[in-house]
Residue, then its C-alpha position, 0 to 999 in steps of 0.5 A: m165598533n168602527q174604526g175605519p172611515t164613516v160606514h153607511v147604510m147599515e145592516f146587521d142581519y140575525p135569524s128572525a130579525s135585522f135592525g140597522a142604522n144610517l150612518l156609522a162614523t169613525g170612532a162610533k159605537y152602536h149599541y142595540r139589544f136583541k134577542i135571538q129567536g132562532s138558530g142561523p148565521l150573523s151577518l154584517q153589511y154597510e157601504d163604504g164611503s164611495g157606496k161600494t157594499h160590503t159583507a160580512p159573514g158572522p158566526k152562528v148562534e142558537l136559539g136562547d144564546q145570550g151575552s154580548l157580542l163585539v163586532n169591529i170594523d178596522a180600518r181597512g175595513a175588516v170585520t172581526w166578531t168577538p161573542a161572547l155569548t152562553n146558552p142556558k138551555 
């Protein structure tokens, strides 16, 4: 979810893969389903309107985690992570 200015070249990295979007407008949400294929940290990288790259490290996930994850970019460009994950191992 983007509550700040429009972001460009957004990339979300998770263990074993990544996905992204070229543009996420102010107030927009980007929904994407992905499967955790390994263990490791999450991260979000994006460019602001001036072309400056921002990188936000996220929580660590484990192989088999499932559930939902809200990543929010606030009006100042700060990123918060709200995971609601379980692991049925």
